[in-house]
PyMOL Python script that loads the backbone (N, CA, C, O; Angstrom):
from pymol import cmd

cmd.read_pdbstr("""\
ATOM      1  N   MET A   1     125.934  27.233 159.607  1.00  0.00           N
ATOM      2  CA  MET A   1     124.621  27.836 159.697  1.00  0.00           C
ATOM      3  C   MET A   1     123.580  26.729 159.865  1.00  0.00           C
ATOM      4  O   MET A   1     123.720  25.631 159.326  1.00  0.00           O
ATOM      5  N   ASP A   2     122.561  27.043 160.608  1.00  0.00           N
ATOM      6  CA  ASP A   2     121.444  26.138 160.830  1.00  0.00           C
ATOM      7  C   ASP A   2     120.834  25.725 159.483  1.00  0.00           C
ATOM      8  O   ASP A   2     120.579  26.580 158.635  1.00  0.00           O
ATOM      9  N   LYS A   3     120.603  24.433 159.285  1.00  0.00           N
ATOM     10  CA  LYS A   3     120.099  23.908 158.013  1.00  0.00           C
ATOM     11  C   LYS A   3     118.740  24.510 157.644  1.00  0.00           C
ATOM     12  O   LYS A   3     118.518  24.870 156.488  1.00  0.00           O
ATOM     13  N   LYS A   4     117.846  24.619 158.603  1.00  0.00           N
ATOM     14  CA  LYS A   4     116.516  25.155 158.339  1.00  0.00           C
ATOM     15  C   LYS A   4     116.598  26.623 157.921  1.00  0.00           C
ATOM     16  O   LYS A   4     115.924  27.046 156.982  1.00  0.00           O
ATOM     17  N   LEU A   5     117.425  27.394 158.621  1.00  0.00           N
ATOM     18  CA  LEU A   5     117.598  28.811 158.285  1.00  0.00           C
ATOM     19  C   LEU A   5     118.182  28.945 156.881  1.00  0.00           C
ATOM     20  O   LEU A   5     117.785  29.824 156.117  1.00  0.00           O
ATOM     21  N   LYS A   6     119.119  28.074 156.551  1.00  0.00           N
ATOM     22  CA  LYS A   6     119.714  28.095 155.210  1.00  0.00           C
ATOM     23  C   LYS A   6     118.650  27.826 154.147  1.00  0.00           C
ATOM     24  O   LYS A   6     118.649  28.471 153.099  1.00  0.00           O
ATOM     25  N   GLN A   7     117.755  26.890 154.404  1.00  0.00           N
ATOM     26  CA  GLN A   7     116.672  26.587 153.460  1.00  0.00           C
ATOM     27  C   GLN A   7     115.747  27.799 153.287  1.00  0.00           C
ATOM     28  O   GLN A   7     115.372  28.156 152.170  1.00  0.00           O
ATOM     29  N   TYR A   8     115.392  28.413 154.401  1.00  0.00           N
ATOM     30  CA  TYR A   8     114.545  29.617 154.325  1.00  0.00           C
ATOM     31  C   TYR A   8     115.227  30.697 153.496  1.00  0.00           C
ATOM     32  O   TYR A   8     114.605  31.320 152.635  1.00  0.00           O
ATOM     33  N   ARG A   9     116.486  30.908 153.760  1.00  0.00           N
ATOM     34  CA  ARG A   9     117.211  31.960 153.041  1.00  0.00           C
ATOM     35  C   ARG A   9     117.328  31.644 151.556  1.00  0.00           C
ATOM     36  O   ARG A   9     117.270  32.552 150.727  1.00  0.00           O
ATOM     37  N   GLN A  10     117.491  30.386 151.212  1.00  0.00           N
ATOM     38  CA  GLN A  10     117.545  30.013 149.803  1.00  0.00           C
ATOM     39  C   GLN A  10     116.206  30.289 149.120  1.00  0.00           C
ATOM     40  O   GLN A  10     116.161  30.772 147.988  1.00  0.00           O
ATOM     41  N   SER A  11     115.128  29.979 149.818  1.00  0.00           N
ATOM     42  CA  SER A  11     113.799  30.287 149.269  1.00  0.00           C
ATOM     43  C   SER A  11     113.623  31.788 149.081  1.00  0.00           C
ATOM     44  O   SER A  11     113.096  32.226 148.059  1.00  0.00           O
ATOM     45  N   ILE A  12     114.055  32.573 150.050  1.00  0.00           N
ATOM     46  CA  ILE A  12     113.985  34.031 149.937  1.00  0.00           C
ATOM     47  C   ILE A  12     114.806  34.507 148.740  1.00  0.00           C
ATOM     48  O   ILE A  12     114.355  35.367 147.983  1.00  0.00           O
ATOM     49  N   ASN A  13     115.994  33.961 148.567  1.00  0.00           N
ATOM     50  CA  ASN A  13     116.837  34.331 147.425  1.00  0.00           C
ATOM     51  C   ASN A  13     116.148  34.016 146.101  1.00  0.00           C
ATOM     52  O   ASN A  13     116.206  34.810 145.162  1.00  0.00           O
ATOM     53  N   ASN A  14     115.499  32.863 146.029  1.00  0.00           N
ATOM     54  CA  ASN A  14     114.786  32.478 144.805  1.00  0.00           C
ATOM     55  C   ASN A  14     113.620  33.433 144.527  1.00  0.00           C
ATOM     56  O   ASN A  14     113.405  33.848 143.388  1.00  0.00           O
ATOM     57  N   ILE A  15     112.886  33.769 145.561  1.00  0.00           N
ATOM     58  CA  ILE A  15     111.757  34.688 145.405  1.00  0.00           C
ATOM     59  C   ILE A  15     112.264  36.064 144.974  1.00  0.00           C
ATOM     60  O   ILE A  15     111.681  36.686 144.086  1.00  0.00           O
ATOM     61  N   ASP A  16     113.336  36.542 145.591  1.00  0.00           N
ATOM     62  CA  ASP A  16     113.913  37.841 145.208  1.00  0.00           C
ATOM     63  C   ASP A  16     114.328  37.844 143.743  1.00  0.00           C
ATOM     64  O   ASP A  16     114.103  38.825 143.034  1.00  0.00           O
ATOM     65  N   ALA A  17     114.926  36.763 143.292  1.00  0.00           N
ATOM     66  CA  ALA A  17     115.331  36.671 141.882  1.00  0.00           C
ATOM     67  C   ALA A  17     114.100  36.726 140.974  1.00  0.00           C
ATOM     68  O   ALA A  17     114.107  37.417 139.955  1.00  0.00           O
ATOM     69  N   ALA A  18     113.064  36.009 141.341  1.00  0.00           N
ATOM     70  CA  ALA A  18     111.829  36.024 140.545  1.00  0.00           C
ATOM     71  C   ALA A  18     111.234  37.426 140.506  1.00  0.00           C
ATOM     72  O   ALA A  18     110.775  37.870 139.454  1.00  0.00           O
ATOM     73  N   LEU A  19     111.236  38.127 141.633  1.00  0.00           N
ATOM     74  CA  LEU A  19     110.721  39.494 141.674  1.00  0.00           C
ATOM     75  C   LEU A  19     111.495  40.411 140.735  1.00  0.00           C
ATOM     76  O   LEU A  19     110.900  41.235 140.040  1.00  0.00           O
ATOM     77  N   VAL A  20     112.805  40.273 140.712  1.00  0.00           N
ATOM     78  CA  VAL A  20     113.628  41.113 139.841  1.00  0.00           C
ATOM     79  C   VAL A  20     113.270  40.857 138.374  1.00  0.00           C
ATOM     80  O   VAL A  20     113.114  41.803 137.601  1.00  0.00           O
ATOM     81  N   PHE A  21     113.141  39.603 137.993  1.00  0.00           N
ATOM     82  CA  PHE A  21     112.811  39.280 136.608  1.00  0.00           C
ATOM     83  C   PHE A  21     111.394  39.736 136.253  1.00  0.00           C
ATOM     84  O   PHE A  21     111.161  40.206 135.139  1.00  0.00           O
ATOM     85  N   ILE A  22     110.463  39.605 137.171  1.00  0.00           N
ATOM     86  CA  ILE A  22     109.096  40.066 136.932  1.00  0.00           C
ATOM     87  C   ILE A  22     109.076  41.583 136.775  1.00  0.00           C
ATOM     88  O   ILE A  22     108.415  42.107 135.878  1.00  0.00           O
ATOM     89  N   LEU A  23     109.797  42.289 137.644  1.00  0.00           N
ATOM     90  CA  LEU A  23     109.856  43.750 137.512  1.00  0.00           C
ATOM     91  C   LEU A  23     110.515  44.164 136.205  1.00  0.00           C
ATOM     92  O   LEU A  23     110.086  45.132 135.575  1.00  0.00           O
ATOM     93  N   ALA A  24     111.545  43.449 135.792  1.00  0.00           N
ATOM     94  CA  ALA A  24     112.203  43.761 134.522  1.00  0.00           C
ATOM     95  C   ALA A  24     111.216  43.621 133.372  1.00  0.00           C
ATOM     96  O   ALA A  24     111.183  44.473 132.484  1.00  0.00           O
ATOM     97  N   GLU A  25     110.417  42.569 133.371  1.00  0.00           N
ATOM     98  CA  GLU A  25     109.421  42.378 132.321  1.00  0.00           C
ATOM     99  C   GLU A  25     108.366  43.475 132.378  1.00  0.00           C
ATOM    100  O   GLU A  25     107.941  43.985 131.341  1.00  0.00           O
ATOM    101  N   ARG A  26     107.951  43.833 133.564  1.00  0.00           N
ATOM    102  CA  ARG A  26     106.948  44.883 133.706  1.00  0.00           C
ATOM    103  C   ARG A  26     107.475  46.209 133.140  1.00  0.00           C
ATOM    104  O   ARG A  26     106.751  46.926 132.449  1.00  0.00           O
ATOM    105  N   PHE A  27     108.719  46.522 133.435  1.00  0.00           N
ATOM    106  CA  PHE A  27     109.274  47.774 132.952  1.00  0.00           C
ATOM    107  C   PHE A  27     109.528  47.752 131.448  1.00  0.00           C
ATOM    108  O   PHE A  27     109.516  48.806 130.812  1.00  0.00           O
ATOM    109  N   LYS A  28     109.756  46.585 130.870  1.00  0.00           N
ATOM    110  CA  LYS A  28     109.851  46.507 129.405  1.00  0.00           C
ATOM    111  C   LYS A  28     108.523  46.901 128.774  1.00  0.00           C
ATOM    112  O   LYS A  28     108.494  47.619 127.774  1.00  0.00           O
ATOM    113  N   VAL A  29     107.427  46.433 129.358  1.00  0.00           N
ATOM    114  CA  VAL A  29     106.108  46.755 128.830  1.00  0.00           C
ATOM    115  C   VAL A  29     105.786  48.228 129.064  1.00  0.00           C
ATOM    116  O   VAL A  29     105.277  48.902 128.169  1.00  0.00           O
ATOM    117  N   THR A  30     106.082  48.731 130.269  1.00  0.00           N
ATOM    118  CA  THR A  30     105.772  50.136 130.526  1.00  0.00           C
ATOM    119  C   THR A  30     106.649  51.063 129.690  1.00  0.00           C
ATOM    120  O   THR A  30     106.250  52.191 129.398  1.00  0.00           O
ATOM    121  N   GLN A  31     107.826  50.607 129.304  1.00  0.00           N
ATOM    122  CA  GLN A  31     108.673  51.383 128.391  1.00  0.00           C
ATOM    123  C   GLN A  31     107.970  51.528 127.046  1.00  0.00           C
ATOM    124  O   GLN A  31     107.950  52.609 126.458  1.00  0.00           O
ATOM    125  N   ALA A  32     107.400  50.441 126.569  1.00  0.00           N
ATOM    126  CA  ALA A  32     106.655  50.477 125.308  1.00  0.00           C
ATOM    127  C   ALA A  32     105.431  51.380 125.433  1.00  0.00           C
ATOM    128  O   ALA A  32     105.095  52.109 124.499  1.00  0.00           O
ATOM    129  N   VAL A  33     104.773  51.332 126.574  1.00  0.00           N
ATOM    130  CA  VAL A  33     103.628  52.219 126.806  1.00  0.00           C
ATOM    131  C   VAL A  33     104.083  53.679 126.760  1.00  0.00           C
ATOM    132  O   VAL A  33     103.411  54.520 126.162  1.00  0.00           O
ATOM    133  N   GLY A  34     105.209  53.977 127.382  1.00  0.00           N
ATOM    134  CA  GLY A  34     105.732  55.340 127.372  1.00  0.00           C
ATOM    135  C   GLY A  34     106.040  55.819 125.971  1.00  0.00           C
ATOM    136  O   GLY A  34     105.770  56.972 125.634  1.00  0.00           O
ATOM    137  N   GLU A  35     106.602  54.949 125.152  1.00  0.00           N
ATOM    138  CA  GLU A  35     106.896  55.304 123.757  1.00  0.00           C
ATOM    139  C   GLU A  35     105.602  55.540 122.983  1.00  0.00           C
ATOM    140  O   GLU A  35     105.511  56.474 122.186  1.00  0.00           O
ATOM    141  N   TYR A  36     104.606  54.693 123.220  1.00  0.00           N
ATOM    142  CA  TYR A  36     103.308  54.858 122.573  1.00  0.00           C
ATOM    143  C   TYR A  36     102.677  56.190 122.974  1.00  0.00           C
ATOM    144  O   TYR A  36     102.171  56.927 122.128  1.00  0.00           O
ATOM    145  N   LYS A  37     102.711  56.489 124.266  1.00  0.00           N
ATOM    146  CA  LYS A  37     102.144  57.746 124.754  1.00  0.00           C
ATOM    147  C   LYS A  37     102.854  58.941 124.130  1.00  0.00           C
ATOM    148  O   LYS A  37     102.206  59.902 123.712  1.00  0.00           O
ATOM    149  N   ALA A  38     104.169  58.886 124.065  1.00  0.00           N
ATOM    150  CA  ALA A  38     104.926  59.995 123.490  1.00  0.00           C
ATOM    151  C   ALA A  38     104.562  60.200 122.022  1.00  0.00           C
ATOM    152  O   ALA A  38     104.359  61.333 121.586  1.00  0.00           O
ATOM    153  N   LYS A  39     104.479  59.111 121.258  1.00  0.00           N
ATOM    154  CA  LYS A  39     104.147  59.192 119.826  1.00  0.00           C
ATOM    155  C   LYS A  39     102.739  59.714 119.591  1.00  0.00           C
ATOM    156  O   LYS A  39     102.467  60.347 118.570  1.00  0.00           O
ATOM    157  N   ASN A  40     101.845  59.450 120.536  1.00  0.00           N
ATOM    158  CA  ASN A  40     100.448  59.832 120.379  1.00  0.00           C
ATOM    159  C   ASN A  40     100.063  61.041 121.230  1.00  0.00           C
ATOM    160  O   ASN A  40      98.884  61.338 121.427  1.00  0.00           O
ATOM    161  N   ASN A  41     101.082  61.722 121.723  1.00  0.00           N
ATOM    162  CA  ASN A  41     100.883  62.952 122.497  1.00  0.00           C
ATOM    163  C   ASN A  41      99.931  62.758 123.686  1.00  0.00           C
ATOM    164  O   ASN A  41      99.072  63.598 123.954  1.00  0.00           O
ATOM    165  N   LEU A  42     100.101  61.653 124.378  1.00  0.00           N
ATOM    166  CA  LEU A  42      99.306  61.365 125.571  1.00  0.00           C
ATOM    167  C   LEU A  42     100.124  61.720 126.810  1.00  0.00           C
ATOM    168  O   LEU A  42     101.352  61.643 126.772  1.00  0.00           O
ATOM    169  N   PRO A  43      99.481  62.101 127.894  1.00  0.00           N
ATOM    170  CA  PRO A  43     100.220  62.478 129.107  1.00  0.00           C
ATOM    171  C   PRO A  43     100.937  61.278 129.722  1.00  0.00           C
ATOM    172  O   PRO A  43     100.463  60.147 129.614  1.00  0.00           O
ATOM    173  N   PRO A  44     102.077  61.521 130.366  1.00  0.00           N
ATOM    174  CA  PRO A  44     102.832  60.432 131.001  1.00  0.00           C
ATOM    175  C   PRO A  44     102.055  59.742 132.126  1.00  0.00           C
ATOM    176  O   PRO A  44     102.204  58.539 132.339  1.00  0.00           O
ATOM    177  N   ALA A  45     101.234  60.502 132.839  1.00  0.00           N
ATOM    178  CA  ALA A  45     100.483  59.943 133.965  1.00  0.00           C
ATOM    179  C   ALA A  45      99.013  59.791 133.593  1.00  0.00           C
ATOM    180  O   ALA A  45      98.483  60.540 132.773  1.00  0.00           O
ATOM    181  N   ASP A  46      98.370  58.813 134.207  1.00  0.00           N
ATOM    182  CA  ASP A  46      96.939  58.583 134.030  1.00  0.00           C
ATOM    183  C   ASP A  46      96.345  58.329 135.417  1.00  0.00           C
ATOM    184  O   ASP A  46      96.212  57.180 135.839  1.00  0.00           O
ATOM    185  N   PRO A  47      95.986  59.414 136.127  1.00  0.00           N
ATOM    186  CA  PRO A  47      95.520  59.275 137.509  1.00  0.00           C
ATOM    187  C   PRO A  47      94.352  58.308 137.693  1.00  0.00           C
ATOM    188  O   PRO A  47      94.299  57.608 138.704  1.00  0.00           O
ATOM    189  N   SER A  48      93.419  58.252 136.748  1.00  0.00           N
ATOM    190  CA  SER A  48      92.287  57.328 136.922  1.00  0.00           C
ATOM    191  C   SER A  48      92.755  55.876 136.829  1.00  0.00           C
ATOM    192  O   SER A  48      92.291  55.026 137.589  1.00  0.00           O
ATOM    193  N   ARG A  49      93.662  55.591 135.911  1.00  0.00           N
ATOM    194  CA  ARG A  49      94.222  54.236 135.796  1.00  0.00           C
ATOM    195  C   ARG A  49      95.008  53.883 137.062  1.00  0.00           C
ATOM    196  O   ARG A  49      94.899  52.771 137.579  1.00  0.00           O
ATOM    197  N   GLU A  50      95.794  54.835 137.551  1.00  0.00           N
ATOM    198  CA  GLU A  50      96.572  54.604 138.772  1.00  0.00           C
ATOM    199  C   GLU A  50      95.654  54.268 139.944  1.00  0.00           C
ATOM    200  O   GLU A  50      95.929  53.350 140.717  1.00  0.00           O
ATOM    201  N   LYS A  51      94.564  55.021 140.068  1.00  0.00           N
ATOM    202  CA  LYS A  51      93.611  54.784 141.152  1.00  0.00           C
ATOM    203  C   LYS A  51      93.014  53.382 141.045  1.00  0.00           C
ATOM    204  O   LYS A  51      92.914  52.662 142.038  1.00  0.00           O
ATOM    205  N   GLU A  52      92.618  53.005 139.830  1.00  0.00           N
ATOM    206  CA  GLU A  52      92.059  51.665 139.611  1.00  0.00           C
ATOM    207  C   GLU A  52      93.067  50.585 139.985  1.00  0.00           C
ATOM    208  O   GLU A  52      92.723  49.604 140.644  1.00  0.00           O
ATOM    209  N   GLN A  53      94.311  50.772 139.560  1.00  0.00           N
ATOM    210  CA  GLN A  53      95.348  49.779 139.838  1.00  0.00           C
ATOM    211  C   GLN A  53      95.608  49.652 141.331  1.00  0.00           C
ATOM    212  O   GLN A  53      95.769  48.546 141.847  1.00  0.00           O
ATOM    213  N   ILE A  54      95.649  50.772 142.014  1.00  0.00           N
ATOM    214  CA  ILE A  54      95.891  50.740 143.463  1.00  0.00           C
ATOM    215  C   ILE A  54      94.744  50.034 144.173  1.00  0.00           C
ATOM    216  O   ILE A  54      94.973  49.199 145.047  1.00  0.00           O
ATOM    217  N   GLU A  55      93.511  50.365 143.799  1.00  0.00           N
ATOM    218  CA  GLU A  55      92.356  49.692 144.417  1.00  0.00           C
ATOM    219  C   GLU A  55      92.393  48.194 144.147  1.00  0.00           C
ATOM    220  O   GLU A  55      92.142  47.389 145.044  1.00  0.00           O
ATOM    221  N   ARG A  56      92.710  47.822 142.903  1.00  0.00           N
ATOM    222  CA  ARG A  56      92.778  46.400 142.536  1.00  0.00           C
ATOM    223  C   ARG A  56      93.871  45.689 143.330  1.00  0.00           C
ATOM    224  O   ARG A  56      93.657  44.590 143.841  1.00  0.00           O
ATOM    225  N   LEU A  57      95.038  46.316 143.432  1.00  0.00           N
ATOM    226  CA  LEU A  57      96.147  45.690 144.151  1.00  0.00           C
ATOM    227  C   LEU A  57      95.866  45.596 145.650  1.00  0.00           C
ATOM    228  O   LEU A  57      96.233  44.612 146.292  1.00  0.00           O
ATOM    229  N   ARG A  58      95.228  46.599 146.195  1.00  0.00           N
ATOM    230  CA  ARG A  58      94.863  46.538 147.622  1.00  0.00           C
ATOM    231  C   ARG A  58      93.930  45.354 147.884  1.00  0.00           C
ATOM    232  O   ARG A  58      94.063  44.661 148.892  1.00  0.00           O
ATOM    233  N   GLN A  59      92.982  45.131 146.963  1.00  0.00           N
ATOM    234  CA  GLN A  59      92.066  44.006 147.134  1.00  0.00           C
ATOM    235  C   GLN A  59      92.811  42.676 147.007  1.00  0.00           C
ATOM    236  O   GLN A  59      92.596  41.757 147.796  1.00  0.00           O
ATOM    237  N   LEU A  60      93.682  42.587 146.012  1.00  0.00           N
ATOM    238  CA  LEU A  60      94.483  41.363 145.860  1.00  0.00           C
ATOM    239  C   LEU A  60      95.326  41.114 147.107  1.00  0.00           C
ATOM    240  O   LEU A  60      95.425  39.981 147.578  1.00  0.00           O
ATOM    241  N   ALA A  61      95.924  42.159 147.632  1.00  0.00           N
ATOM    242  CA  ALA A  61      96.748  42.019 148.838  1.00  0.00           C
ATOM    243  C   ALA A  61      95.906  41.523 150.004  1.00  0.00           C
ATOM    244  O   ALA A  61      96.304  40.615 150.734  1.00  0.00           O
ATOM    245  N   SER A  62      94.750  42.124 150.166  1.00  0.00           N
ATOM    246  CA  SER A  62      93.856  41.707 151.239  1.00  0.00           C
ATOM    247  C   SER A  62      93.474  40.233 151.090  1.00  0.00           C
ATOM    248  O   SER A  62      93.483  39.478 152.062  1.00  0.00           O
ATOM    249  N   ASP A  63      93.144  39.840 149.870  1.00  0.00           N
ATOM    250  CA  ASP A  63      92.794  38.439 149.604  1.00  0.00           C
ATOM    251  C   ASP A  63      93.948  37.489 149.909  1.00  0.00           C
ATOM    252  O   ASP A  63      93.729  36.339 150.288  1.00  0.00           O
ATOM    253  N   ALA A  64      95.176  37.975 149.744  1.00  0.00           N
ATOM    254  CA  ALA A  64      96.371  37.151 149.954  1.00  0.00           C
ATOM    255  C   ALA A  64      96.942  37.286 151.372  1.00  0.00           C
ATOM    256  O   ALA A  64      98.030  36.787 151.658  1.00  0.00           O
ATOM    257  N   ASP A  65      96.207  37.959 152.248  1.00  0.00           N
ATOM    258  CA  ASP A  65      96.669  38.198 153.624  1.00  0.00           C
ATOM    259  C   ASP A  65      97.974  38.989 153.665  1.00  0.00           C
ATOM    260  O   ASP A  65      98.846  38.737 154.496  1.00  0.00           O
ATOM    261  N   LEU A  66      98.088  39.950 152.751  1.00  0.00           N
ATOM    262  CA  LEU A  66      99.215  40.878 152.719  1.00  0.00           C
ATOM    263  C   LEU A  66      98.674  42.252 153.077  1.00  0.00           C
ATOM    264  O   LEU A  66      97.564  42.606 152.679  1.00  0.00           O
ATOM    265  N   ASP A  67      99.430  43.012 153.809  1.00  0.00           N
ATOM    266  CA  ASP A  67      99.007  44.340 154.232  1.00  0.00           C
ATOM    267  C   ASP A  67      98.707  45.228 153.018  1.00  0.00           C
ATOM    268  O   ASP A  67      99.617  45.526 152.244  1.00  0.00           O
ATOM    269  N   PRO A  68      97.448  45.658 152.834  1.00  0.00           N
ATOM    270  CA  PRO A  68      97.106  46.510 151.692  1.00  0.00           C
ATOM    271  C   PRO A  68      97.880  47.822 151.677  1.00  0.00           C
ATOM    272  O   PRO A  68      98.170  48.350 150.604  1.00  0.00           O
ATOM    273  N   GLU A  69      98.218  48.356 152.843  1.00  0.00           N
ATOM    274  CA  GLU A  69      99.008  49.595 152.907  1.00  0.00           C
ATOM    275  C   GLU A  69     100.383  49.373 152.284  1.00  0.00           C
ATOM    276  O   GLU A  69     100.872  50.205 151.519  1.00  0.00           O
ATOM    277  N   PHE A  70     100.990  48.254 152.618  1.00  0.00           N
ATOM    278  CA  PHE A  70     102.292  47.920 152.044  1.00  0.00           C
ATOM    279  C   PHE A  70     102.183  47.782 150.537  1.00  0.00           C
ATOM    280  O   PHE A  70     103.012  48.315 149.799  1.00  0.00           O
ATOM    281  N   SER A  71     101.162  47.067 150.076  1.00  0.00           N
ATOM    282  CA  SER A  71     101.017  46.847 148.629  1.00  0.00           C
ATOM    283  C   SER A  71     100.799  48.165 147.903  1.00  0.00           C
ATOM    284  O   SER A  71     101.309  48.358 146.799  1.00  0.00           O
ATOM    285  N   GLU A  72     100.043  49.078 148.517  1.00  0.00           N
ATOM    286  CA  GLU A  72      99.827  50.382 147.888  1.00  0.00           C
ATOM    287  C   GLU A  72     101.139  51.176 147.809  1.00  0.00           C
ATOM    288  O   GLU A  72     101.434  51.785 146.781  1.00  0.00           O
ATOM    289  N   LYS A  73     101.909  51.170 148.873  1.00  0.00           N
ATOM    290  CA  LYS A  73     103.198  51.876 148.864  1.00  0.00           C
ATOM    291  C   LYS A  73     104.123  51.290 147.798  1.00  0.00           C
ATOM    292  O   LYS A  73     104.815  52.024 147.092  1.00  0.00           O
ATOM    293  N   PHE A  74     104.127  49.981 147.692  1.00  0.00           N
ATOM    294  CA  PHE A  74     104.970  49.302 146.710  1.00  0.00           C
ATOM    295  C   PHE A  74     104.547  49.689 145.288  1.00  0.00           C
ATOM    296  O   PHE A  74     105.388  50.039 144.460  1.00  0.00           O
ATOM    297  N   LEU A  75     103.244  49.626 145.013  1.00  0.00           N
ATOM    298  CA  LEU A  75     102.759  49.977 143.681  1.00  0.00           C
ATOM    299  C   LEU A  75     102.972  51.462 143.401  1.00  0.00           C
ATOM    300  O   LEU A  75     103.312  51.829 142.276  1.00  0.00           O
ATOM    301  N   ARG A  76     102.781  52.313 144.390  1.00  0.00           N
ATOM    302  CA  ARG A  76     102.981  53.746 144.199  1.00  0.00           C
ATOM    303  C   ARG A  76     104.429  54.022 143.801  1.00  0.00           C
ATOM    304  O   ARG A  76     104.695  54.860 142.939  1.00  0.00           O
ATOM    305  N   PHE A  77     105.360  53.312 144.435  1.00  0.00           N
ATOM    306  CA  PHE A  77     106.775  53.456 144.091  1.00  0.00           C
ATOM    307  C   PHE A  77     106.994  53.081 142.619  1.00  0.00           C
ATOM    308  O   PHE A  77     107.685  53.793 141.891  1.00  0.00           O
ATOM    309  N   ILE A  78     106.411  51.978 142.192  1.00  0.00           N
ATOM    310  CA  ILE A  78     106.562  51.524 140.809  1.00  0.00           C
ATOM    311  C   ILE A  78     105.904  52.523 139.852  1.00  0.00           C
ATOM    312  O   ILE A  78     106.495  52.888 138.835  1.00  0.00           O
ATOM    313  N   ILE A  79     104.697  52.960 140.171  1.00  0.00           N
ATOM    314  CA  ILE A  79     103.994  53.918 139.314  1.00  0.00           C
ATOM    315  C   ILE A  79     104.808  55.202 139.164  1.00  0.00           C
ATOM    316  O   ILE A  79     104.952  55.724 138.058  1.00  0.00           O
ATOM    317  N   ASP A  80     105.330  55.703 140.261  1.00  0.00           N
ATOM    318  CA  ASP A  80     106.124  56.934 140.202  1.00  0.00           C
ATOM    319  C   ASP A  80     107.350  56.768 139.309  1.00  0.00           C
ATOM    320  O   ASP A  80     107.726  57.685 138.579  1.00  0.00           O
ATOM    321  N   GLU A  81     107.961  55.605 139.374  1.00  0.00           N
ATOM    322  CA  GLU A  81     109.131  55.334 138.532  1.00  0.00           C
ATOM    323  C   GLU A  81     108.727  55.240 137.058  1.00  0.00           C
ATOM    324  O   GLU A  81     109.433  55.740 136.183  1.00  0.00           O
ATOM    325  N   VAL A  82     107.602  54.605 136.792  1.00  0.00           N
ATOM    326  CA  VAL A  82     107.107  54.503 135.416  1.00  0.00           C
ATOM    327  C   VAL A  82     106.813  55.893 134.852  1.00  0.00           C
ATOM    328  O   VAL A  82     107.184  56.200 133.719  1.00  0.00           O
ATOM    329  N   ILE A  83     106.149  56.726 135.641  1.00  0.00           N
ATOM    330  CA  ILE A  83     105.837  58.086 135.189  1.00  0.00           C
ATOM    331  C   ILE A  83     107.127  58.852 134.899  1.00  0.00           C
ATOM    332  O   ILE A  83     107.210  59.577 133.907  1.00  0.00           O
ATOM    333  N   ARG A  84     108.116  58.695 135.748  1.00  0.00           N
ATOM    334  CA  ARG A  84     109.402  59.354 135.523  1.00  0.00           C
ATOM    335  C   ARG A  84     110.000  58.912 134.191  1.00  0.00           C
ATOM    336  O   ARG A  84     110.501  59.738 133.428  1.00  0.00           O
ATOM    337  N   HIS A  85     109.949  57.623 133.912  1.00  0.00           N
ATOM    338  CA  HIS A  85     110.449  57.100 132.634  1.00  0.00           C
ATOM    339  C   HIS A  85     109.639  57.659 131.467  1.00  0.00           C
ATOM    340  O   HIS A  85     110.207  58.032 130.441  1.00  0.00           O
ATOM    341  N   HIS A  86     108.319  57.717 131.618  1.00  0.00           N
ATOM    342  CA  HIS A  86     107.465  58.238 130.549  1.00  0.00           C
ATOM    343  C   HIS A  86     107.764  59.711 130.290  1.00  0.00           C
ATOM    344  O   HIS A  86     107.749  60.154 129.142  1.00  0.00           O
ATOM    345  N   GLU A  87     108.033  60.463 131.337  1.00  0.00           N
ATOM    346  CA  GLU A  87     108.395  61.878 131.154  1.00  0.00           C
ATOM    347  C   GLU A  87     109.712  62.013 130.410  1.00  0.00           C
ATOM    348  O   GLU A  87     109.869  62.889 129.559  1.00  0.00           O
ATOM    349  N   GLN A  88     110.656  61.139 130.736  1.00  0.00           N
ATOM    350  CA  GLN A  88     111.951  61.173 130.032  1.00  0.00           C
ATOM    351  C   GLN A  88     111.774  60.852 128.542  1.00  0.00           C
ATOM    352  O   GLN A  88     112.385  61.490 127.684  1.00  0.00           O
ATOM    353  N   ILE A  89     110.945  59.870 128.253  1.00  0.00           N
ATOM    354  CA  ILE A  89     110.681  59.501 126.856  1.00  0.00           C
ATOM    355  C   ILE A  89     110.021  60.664 126.134  1.00  0.00           C
ATOM    356  O   ILE A  89     110.409  61.016 125.021  1.00  0.00           O
ATOM    357  N   ARG A  90     109.026  61.253 126.771  1.00  0.00           N
ATOM    358  CA  ARG A  90     108.315  62.389 126.163  1.00  0.00           C
ATOM    359  C   ARG A  90     109.285  63.549 125.894  1.00  0.00           C
ATOM    360  O   ARG A  90     109.267  64.139 124.814  1.00  0.00           O
ATOM    361  N   ASP A  91     110.125  63.869 126.878  1.00  0.00           N
ATOM    362  CA  ASP A  91     111.053  64.986 126.736  1.00  0.00           C
ATOM    363  C   ASP A  91     112.110  64.727 125.656  1.00  0.00           C
ATOM    364  O   ASP A  91     112.616  65.664 125.041  1.00  0.00           O
ATOM    365  N   ALA A  92     112.438  63.453 125.431  1.00  0.00           N
ATOM    366  CA  ALA A  92     113.424  63.092 124.415  1.00  0.00           C
ATOM    367  C   ALA A  92     112.813  63.087 123.010  1.00  0.00           C
ATOM    368  O   ALA A  92     113.535  63.122 122.014  1.00  0.00           O
ATOM    369  N   SER A  93     111.478  63.043 122.940  1.00  0.00           N
ATOM    370  CA  SER A  93     110.802  62.976 121.632  1.00  0.00           C
ATOM    371  C   SER A  93     110.726  64.327 120.961  1.00  0.00           C
ATOM    372  O   SER A  93     110.190  64.440 119.859  1.00  0.00           O
TER     373      SER A  93
END
""", "prot")
cmd.dss("prot")
cmd.show_as("cartoon", "prot")
cmd.util.cbc("prot")
cmd.orient("prot")
């Protein structure tokens, strides 16, 4: 394999690993949030918070020369998964 391509791919692999660990940490925190919400009878979803987060992430993406549409889709996927987890926690309580 071409040496330069191998270097690029190694960097991509490192970034992917970092993303997985960052997402794991994020979901540990959102798990705790879900437990807190369940104990305090709060709804699993918070549309105003979601809207704020999406707007904030779109701006960060724009500042970083990343497609804001992509960043919104990515965050929406994560938010939907978090809400699903929060609903499961609530239903188990």
